[in-house]
C-alpha positions in Angstrom: -35.4 0.4 51.8 -33.6 -2.7 49.9 -32.4 -2.9 46.7 -35.0 -4.3 43.9 -34.2 -6.6 41.4 -36.0 -6.4 38.0 -36.7 -9.7 36.7 -36.4 -10.5 33.1 -37.5 -13.4 30.6 -35.1 -15.8 28.9 -35.9 -13.9 25.7 -35.2 -10.5 27.4 -31.8 -12.2 29.0 -30.4 -13.7 25.8 -30.8 -10.0 24.2 -28.2 -8.7 26.7 -25.2 -7.9 25.2 -22.3 -10.1 26.1 -19.5 -9.1 28.5 -16.0 -10.6 27.7 -15.0 -13.0 30.5 -18.4 -12.7 32.5 -21.0 -15.7 32.5 -24.2 -14.9 33.3 -27.2 -17.8 34.3 -30.9 -16.5 34.5 -32.4 -18.0 37.7 -36.1 -17.4 38.4 -35.9 -14.0 36.2 -32.8 -12.9 38.1 -29.7 -12.2 36.4 -26.6 -14.0 38.1 -23.1 -13.2 37.3 -20.9 -16.0 37.9 -17.5 -15.4 39.0 -14.1 -16.4 37.5 -12.9 -20.1 38.4 -9.8 -20.9 40.0 -7.7 -23.8 39.0 -9.3 -26.7 41.0 -12.7 -25.5 39.6 -11.0 -25.6 35.8 -8.7 -28.9 36.5 -11.7 -30.9 37.8 -13.8 -29.9 34.7 -10.8 -31.1 32.3 -10.6 -34.0 34.2 -13.9 -34.7 33.8 -14.1 -33.9 30.0 -11.1 -36.6 29.7 -13.1 -39.1 31.1 -16.3 -38.4 29.6 -15.4 -37.6 26.3 -13.9 -41.1 25.4 -16.9 -42.7 27.0 -19.2 -40.8 24.7 -17.5 -41.6 21.5 -18.1 -45.5 22.5 -21.9 -44.4 23.4 -22.7 -41.9 20.5 -26.3 -41.3 22.0 -25.0 -38.8 24.3 -23.0 -35.6 23.3 -20.6 -34.0 26.1 -20.6 -29.9 26.1 -18.9 -27.6 28.2 -20.6 -24.6 29.3 -23.7 -25.0 27.2 -26.5 -22.5 28.0 -30.1 -24.8 28.4 -33.5 -22.4 28.5 -35.7 -24.9 30.7 -38.5 -22.4 31.1 -39.3 -18.7 30.5 -37.8 -17.4 33.6 -34.6 -19.8 33.7 -31.5 -20.2 31.6 -28.9 -22.3 33.0 -25.2 -23.2 32.3 -23.9 -26.0 33.4 -20.2 -26.7 33.9 -20.6 -29.9 31.3 -23.4 -31.3 29.8 -24.4 -34.7 28.4 -27.3 -34.3 25.9 -29.0 -37.2 23.6 -27.2 -36.7 20.0 -31.2 -36.9 18.7 -31.5 -33.3 20.5 -29.1 -31.7 18.2 -30.6 -30.7 15.0 -28.2 -29.4 12.2 -28.8 -25.8 11.6 -30.6 -25.0 14.7 -29.8 -21.6 16.4 -30.0 -20.2 20.4 -29.3 -22.2 23.2 -30.7 -25.9 23.9 -34.1 -26.3 25.1 -34.8 -28.1 28.0 -32.2 -29.4 30.7 -29.5 -31.7 29.6 -30.1 -35.4 30.4 -27.1 -35.0 32.7 -25.6 -31.4 34.1 -22.6 -31.2 36.0 -21.9 -28.4 38.4 -18.4 -27.7 39.7 -18.9 -26.5 43.1 -16.1 -23.8 44.2 -18.2 -20.2 45.3 -21.9 -20.9 44.4 -24.1 -20.3 47.5 -25.8 -23.9 48.7 -29.3 -22.5 48.2 -28.8 -21.5 44.6 -27.1 -24.7 43.8 -30.2 -26.6 45.2 -32.4 -24.5 43.1 -30.4 -25.3 39.8 -30.6 -29.1 41.0 -34.2 -28.9 41.1 -35.0 -26.9 37.8 -32.5 -29.5 35.9 -34.5 -32.4 37.0 -38.0 -30.9 36.7 -37.3 -29.8 33.0 -36.0 -33.1 31.8 -32.9 -33.9 33.4 -32.3 -37.7 34.5 -29.3 -36.7 36.9 -27.2 -33.8 38.3 -23.6 -34.2 39.7 -22.3 -31.6 42.1 -18.8 -32.0 42.3 -16.7 -30.4 45.5 -12.8 -30.4 44.7 -12.2 -29.3 48.3 -13.9 -32.2 49.9 -12.9 -34.6 47.3 -16.7 -35.9 46.8 -19.5 -36.2 44.3 -22.9 -36.0 44.8 -25.2 -37.4 42.1 -29.2 -36.6 42.4 -31.2 -38.2 39.9 -35.0 -37.7 38.7 -36.3 -40.4 40.9 -35.1 -38.9 43.9 -32.4 -40.8 44.5 -29.0 -39.6 45.8 -25.6 -40.9 45.9 -22.4 -39.7 47.1 -19.1 -40.8 45.9 -15.9 -40.4 48.0 -12.3 -40.4 46.7 -11.6 -44.2 47.3 -14.6 -45.5 45.7 -16.1 -46.1 42.0 -18.2 -43.5 40.6 -21.4 -44.9 38.3 -24.5 -43.3 37.1 -27.0 -45.4 35.7 -28.0 -42.9 33.1 -24.6 -43.4 31.6 -24.8 -47.2 30.8 -21.2 -48.6 31.3 -19.9 -45.7 32.7 -17.5 -46.1 35.7 -14.3 -44.4 36.8 -12.3 -44.1 39.9 -13.9 -40.8 41.9 -9.9 -39.9 42.5 -9.7 -39.5 38.6 -11.9 -36.5 39.1 -9.7 -34.7 41.5 -6.5 -35.7 39.6 -4.1 -32.7 40.3 -6.5 -30.8 42.3 
């Protein structure tokens, strides 16, 4: 007989005790523990923050977050590596996790199974996300999927642009510097 998984709601998920050093997501009611990430993953995230934060300062309509939780429905609470959300969604005094998907979700792919990543991309886009970046440090490639179904790939020698971030353009190689 196979193992069974007890499915839970986001409300139950958010009441689980936190375990230091453990990052959890809830996908389709199943608690997913994400392994600790290595240096390529973290250096890539750092590079992204260093290029996105100055852009966000000049474009105050969006804010940059690292590993913020987003409840997209009753069975899914996602934790993108980096996210950009509309400044208007930040209400002083609000408690709990963000509701709906971020406008832009960024996932740095290291050990995540492909099927789970694809499910998360679909969830982000189905619940208000405008675009999702899947970043592959080992391949030095970025894949951006948008809400209209568009899919673009950017390789190391190309300039990365996302129409959902007006005026943002960087050499894709900047994302992988030092990786």
